[in-house]
C-alpha positions in Angstrom: 0.2 8.6 20.8 -2.6 7.1 18.3 -1.5 5.1 15.4 -3.8 3.8 12.6 -2.9 0.4 11.7 -4.1 -0.7 8.1 -4.3 -4.8 7.8 -4.6 -6.4 4.5 -6.3 -10.0 4.4 -5.9 -13.0 2.0 -8.9 -12.2 -0.4 -9.4 -14.9 -3.3 -11.7 -14.6 -6.1 -13.0 -17.9 -5.7 -15.0 -16.8 -2.4 -18.1 -15.3 -3.8 -18.5 -11.5 -3.0 -21.9 -12.4 -1.0 -20.1 -15.1 0.9 -17.1 -12.4 2.3 -19.4 -10.1 2.7 -21.4 -12.3 5.1 -18.5 -13.7 6.8 -17.4 -10.0 7.7 -20.6 -9.6 8.7 -21.1 -12.5 11.1 -17.9 -11.3 12.4 -19.6 -8.0 13.8 -22.5 -10.0 14.7 -20.3 -12.7 16.8 -18.5 -9.8 18.4 -21.8 -8.0 19.6 -21.5 -5.0 17.6 -23.6 -3.0 15.1 -22.1 -2.0 12.0 -22.9 0.7 9.6 -22.3 0.2 6.2 -21.0 2.7 3.6 -21.4 1.1 0.5 -20.4 2.1 -3.5 -21.7 0.3 -6.5 -20.2 2.1 -9.5 -21.1 1.0 -13.2 -17.7 0.2 -15.2 -17.0 0.5 -18.7 -17.0 -3.5 -19.4 -20.4 -3.7 -20.3 -23.2 -1.3 -22.6 -26.2 -1.6 -20.3 -26.5 0.1 -16.5 -25.9 -2.4 -13.5 -27.3 0.6 -11.2 -30.4 0.5 -13.7 -30.5 -3.1 -13.2 -30.6 -2.5 -8.9 -33.0 0.3 -9.0 -35.6 -2.1 -11.1 -35.5 -4.6 -8.0 -35.1 -2.2 -5.3 -36.8 1.4 -6.8 -36.2 2.4 -3.0 -32.8 3.0 -3.6 -33.2 5.6 -6.1 -32.3 8.6 -3.6 -28.8 6.9 -3.3 -27.9 7.5 -7.1 -25.1 10.1 -7.8 -22.9 10.8 -10.8 -20.6 13.4 -9.1 -16.9 13.0 -9.5 -15.6 10.9 -6.3 -12.4 13.1 -6.1 -11.1 16.3 -7.7 -9.5 15.3 -10.7 -11.5 12.2 -11.5 -14.4 11.6 -13.5 -17.6 11.5 -13.0 -19.1 8.1 -12.4 -22.7 6.9 -12.2 -23.2 4.7 -8.9 -25.0 4.1 -5.8 -23.6 5.2 -2.8 -24.4 6.7 1.1 -21.5 8.8 0.5 -21.2 12.5 1.1 -21.8 13.4 -2.5 -25.3 11.4 -2.4 -28.8 12.7 -1.7 -28.8 9.8 0.5 -25.3 10.4 2.6 -25.2 8.8 5.7 -28.1 6.9 5.6 -28.0 3.5 6.7 -29.6 0.5 4.0 -31.0 -2.6 5.3 -28.0 -5.4 5.2 -30.4 -7.9 3.8 -30.6 -5.5 0.7 -26.9 -4.8 0.2 -26.5 -8.9 0.6 -28.8 -9.2 -2.3 -27.1 -6.9 -4.6 -23.7 -8.7 -3.5 -25.4 -11.6 -4.6 -25.7 -10.7 -7.9 -22.0 -9.4 -8.4 -20.5 -9.8 -11.4 -23.5 -12.2 -13.5 -26.3 -10.1 -13.0 -24.8 -6.7 -11.7 -21.4 -6.5 -13.3 -20.2 -3.6 -11.4 -16.8 -1.8 -12.5 -16.2 -1.2 -8.6 -17.6 -2.2 -5.6 -16.6 -1.2 -2.3 -18.6 -1.8 1.3 -17.1 -0.4 4.9 -18.3 -1.7 8.1 -17.9 1.0 10.9 -18.7 1.1 14.7 -17.3 3.3 17.2 -15.2 0.5 18.7 -12.8 0.6 15.2 -11.9 4.2 16.5 -12.2 7.4 14.9 -10.1 9.3 12.3 -10.3 13.1 11.2 -11.4 12.9 7.6 -8.9 15.3 7.1 -6.2 13.2 7.7 -6.8 10.8 4.9 -8.5 10.5 1.6 -7.9 6.9 1.0 -10.8 4.6 2.1 -8.5 2.0 3.3 -7.4 4.7 5.9 -10.9 4.9 7.4 -11.5 3.2 10.4 -13.2 -0.3 10.0 -13.4 -3.3 7.5 -13.3 -2.6 3.8 -14.2 -4.9 0.7 -13.5 -4.1 -2.8 -14.5 -5.8 -5.9 -13.6 -4.5 -9.2 -12.6 -5.4 -13.0 -9.4 -5.4 -14.2 -7.2 -6.6 -17.2 -7.2 -10.2 -15.9 -10.6 -10.1 -14.3 -12.0 -9.4 -11.0 -10.0 -7.8 -8.4 -10.8 -8.5 -4.6 -9.4 -7.4 -1.6 -10.2 -7.2 2.4 -8.7 -5.1 4.4 -9.2 -3.5 8.1 -7.9 -0.2 9.7 -7.9 0.0 13.4 -6.5 2.9 16.0 -4.5 1.8 18.7 -3.2 4.1 21.5 0.7 3.3 22.3 3.4 5.0 24.4 6.6 6.3 22.4 8.3 4.2 25.0 6.4 1.0 24.8 8.5 -1.9 23.0 5.2 -3.3 21.2 2.0 -1.9 19.9 -1.2 -3.4 22.1 -3.0 -6.4 20.0 -6.3 -6.3 19.1 -8.8 -7.8 22.1 -12.6 -7.9 22.8 -14.9 -7.3 20.1 -12.1 -6.2 17.9 -10.5 -9.3 17.9 -13.2 -11.3 17.1 -14.1 -9.3 13.7 -10.5 -9.5 12.5 -10.5 -13.2 13.2 -13.6 -13.6 11.0 -11.4 -11.6 8.2 -9.4 -14.7 8.1 -5.3 -14.6 7.5 -3.2 -11.4 7.7 -1.0 -10.7 5.0 0.7 -7.5 6.3 0.1 -4.6 8.3 0.6 -0.8 7.7 1.3 1.4 10.8 0.6 5.1 10.4 1.5 7.5 13.6 -1.1 10.4 13.6 -0.2 13.7 14.5 -1.6 15.1 18.1 -3.6 17.7 16.0 -3.3 19.3 12.5 -3.5 23.0 13.5 -4.5 25.7 10.9 -1.5 25.1 8.0 -0.4 22.4 5.7 1.1 19.1 7.7 3.7 17.2 5.4 2.7 13.8 3.9 4.3 10.6 4.4 3.7 8.1 1.9 3.4 5.0 3.5 4.5 1.4 2.5 1.2 0.7 0.9 1.3 3.7 -1.2 -1.0 5.8 0.8 -0.4 9.0 2.5 -0.7 9.9 5.9 0.1 13.4 7.8 3.3 13.2 9.5 3.4 12.4 13.0 6.6 15.1 13.1 6.1 17.3 10.4 9.4 19.4 11.6 11.3 16.1 11.6 9.5 15.5 7.9 10.8 18.6 6.5 14.7 18.0 7.7 14.6 14.7 6.3 13.3 15.8 3.2 16.1 18.3 2.6 18.7 15.5 3.3 17.1 13.0 0.7 16.8 16.2 -1.9 20.5 16.9 -1.3 21.3 13.3 -1.8 19.2 12.8 -5.3 20.6 15.7 -6.8 24.2 14.5 -6.4 23.0 10.7 -7.1 25.3 10.3 -10.2 28.6 11.3 -7.8 27.2 9.1 -4.9 27.0 6.0 -7.6 30.6 6.7 -8.6 31.7 6.6 -4.8 30.1 3.7 -4.4 32.7 1.8 -6.6 30.5 -0.8 -8.1 31.9 -3.8 -8.7 30.5 -4.3 -12.6 30.8 -1.8 -15.7 27.1 -2.7 -17.0 26.0 -0.9 -20.5 23.8 2.1 -20.4 20.1 2.1 -20.5 20.0 2.6 -23.9 22.4 0.3 -25.0 20.5 -2.3 -22.8 17.2 -1.7 -24.6 19.0 -2.4 -28.2 20.3 -5.7 -27.1 18.4 -8.5 -28.2 16.4 -10.1 -25.4 18.1 -13.5 -25.6 17.5 -16.0 -22.4 15.8 -14.4 -19.4 17.6 -14.2 -15.9 15.0 -17.0 -14.4 14.8 -17.2 -10.5 15.6 -13.5 -8.8 15.8 -14.4 -5.2 18.7 -16.7 -5.0 21.0 -14.1 -6.2 19.3 -11.3 -3.6 19.7 -13.4 -0.6 23.6 -14.4 -1.6 24.1 -10.3 -1.8 21.7 -9.0 0.9 21.0 -11.7 3.6 24.8 -11.3 4.7 23.9 -7.5 5.0 21.2 -8.2 7.7 18.3 -7.7 5.1 15.1 -10.3 4.8 14.1 -10.9 1.1 10.4 -11.3 0.7 8.5 -11.7 -3.0 8.5 -12.8 -6.3 6.2 -15.1 -7.6 5.9 -18.9 -9.3 7.3 -16.8 -12.4 9.8 -14.8 -10.3 8.3 -11.5 -12.0 6.3 -8.9 -9.6 8.5 -7.4 -7.0 10.5 -7.9 -3.9 10.8 -6.1 -0.8 14.0 -6.2 1.3 14.1 -4.8 4.8 16.2 -4.4 8.0 16.4 -2.6 11.0 19.3 -0.5 12.3 20.1 -0.1 16.1 18.1 3.4 16.2 15.3 1.4 15.1 15.2 3.3 11.5 13.6 0.7 8.8 15.5 0.2 5.7 13.5 -1.0 2.8 14.5 -1.8 -0.6 11.9 -2.1 -2.8 12.8 -4.0 -6.5 10.2 -3.8 -9.2 11.4 -6.4 -11.7 8.6 -6.0 -14.1 4.9 -7.9 -14.6 5.0 -6.7 -18.3 8.4 -6.4 -18.9 11.5 -7.7 -18.2 12.8 -4.4 -16.4 14.0 -3.4 -12.9 13.1 -0.1 -11.1 14.9 -0.4 -7.6 13.9 1.9 -4.6 16.1 2.6 -1.5 13.5 3.8 1.5 14.6 4.9 4.9 11.8 5.1 7.3 11.2 6.4 11.3 8.6 7.5 13.0 7.2 10.7 11.5 9.5 10.8 8.3 10.7 8.8 5.1 13.2 9.1 2.4 13.5 7.7 -1.1 16.5 7.3 -3.0 16.3 5.3 -7.2 19.2 2.9 -7.0 20.8 3.1 -10.5 22.3 -0.5 -11.3 25.3 1.4 -13.1 27.0 4.9 -13.5 25.4 4.6 -16.8 21.9 4.1 -16.1 19.4 6.5 -16.4 18.5 8.1 -12.9 14.8 7.0 -11.9 14.3 4.9 -14.9 13.9 1.3 -15.7 16.8 -0.8 -16.7 16.7 -4.0 -18.7 17.1 -7.2 -16.9 18.9 -9.4 -19.6 20.2 -12.7 -18.2 21.2 -14.8 -15.2 24.4 -13.1 -15.2 23.5 -10.1 -15.9 21.0 -10.1 -13.1 23.8 -11.3 -10.8 26.0 -8.2 -11.9 23.3 -5.8 -11.5 22.2 -7.3 -7.7 26.1 -7.0 -7.0 26.1 -3.5 -8.1 23.0 -2.6 -6.0 24.4 -4.3 -3.0 27.8 -2.2 -3.2 25.1 1.1 -3.6 23.3 0.1 -0.7 26.3 -0.5 1.3 27.7 3.1 0.2 24.0 4.7 1.3 23.9 2.9 4.9 27.4 4.6 5.6 26.6 8.0 4.1 22.6 8.7 3.9 21.3 6.8 6.7 23.7 8.0 9.5 23.2 11.8 8.2 19.2 11.1 8.5 19.7 9.5 12.3 21.9 12.4 13.2 18.8 14.3 12.7 15.9 12.3 14.2 17.4 10.2 16.8 16.0 6.6 17.5 12.7 5.8 16.5 10.2 4.0 19.2 11.1 0.2 19.4 7.2 -0.6 18.2 7.4 1.2 15.1 7.8 -0.6 12.1 6.0 0.8 9.1 5.4 -2.7 7.5 4.8 -6.1 8.8 
């Protein structure tokens, strides 16, 4: 079967956009490939003048690439230079030297609100456009640069398509020209797997939200529907399930936690997570120097089902949102994890101090252990084992 592999690479804002562009382009040159470059240079709200107009003064030949059409249904119209499907210059190539000159002006001369440059060659494989609407799931190498509240945001990712048999133990490693290009992209941070259906048919296909947040059609639609029914059943009776788990600590409810004085913060959060979840077989990743942000805890069952606990500990607030995710080939199930019987289902919960955080983690551990004895086996009884090579994120 075919599997789309979306790999995210380390991308630093300290590296000028034009240098990253040149590094990727040189990778294609070294691999002997001639890429087609899809580009999008969009005006932003940060400045009062148009970067598109500034580019056109230097490169008037790009006028046919200007469009103001909404990039997707439901999104506002935006003025941009693009050779995408909504532009009069759709699918037309622009000399690399011209794109290089524009990139060299970002962000000082051309403070575009968002920039995307996608390199594609047939060696990366082809994806049916109806299988994905996300740029990061288009085969090739994608560079993005955009404004955000804390300055410019940069990303570098690649999407390849691999062929694998269900009985294989591992996915084939990139080789030949693809390996050369990926090496030029630098250090890989993570890879998301998206097994693809053999064909989409004529009706709607259930979508699976990948570990990256992107949507992709299920490789086994019938299985996805059955697993969703199980997840809905458990979500409907989640308060009862929390009681059945016999949480060790009777913590305050959501409203009471919000009314309490902030007091001291919890401090480092990973030690408590490791004390509770490492003995249960979970790896613990994430956190930052200030121990905010998110954590990802993961393990695999003997049936090759991946269990993932996602903890958002609040980048802007000292609050927790916990999710329990069950991944298998062609399906995904999600439940929220209330840290106490009194917590609002699906809402954030104030973390409090270090003692409170340890109690929260103890309760989450008890609830996850209960779901591993009930929720997970019920899913696996329907799905059977997943292939050994399947890992939603690595």
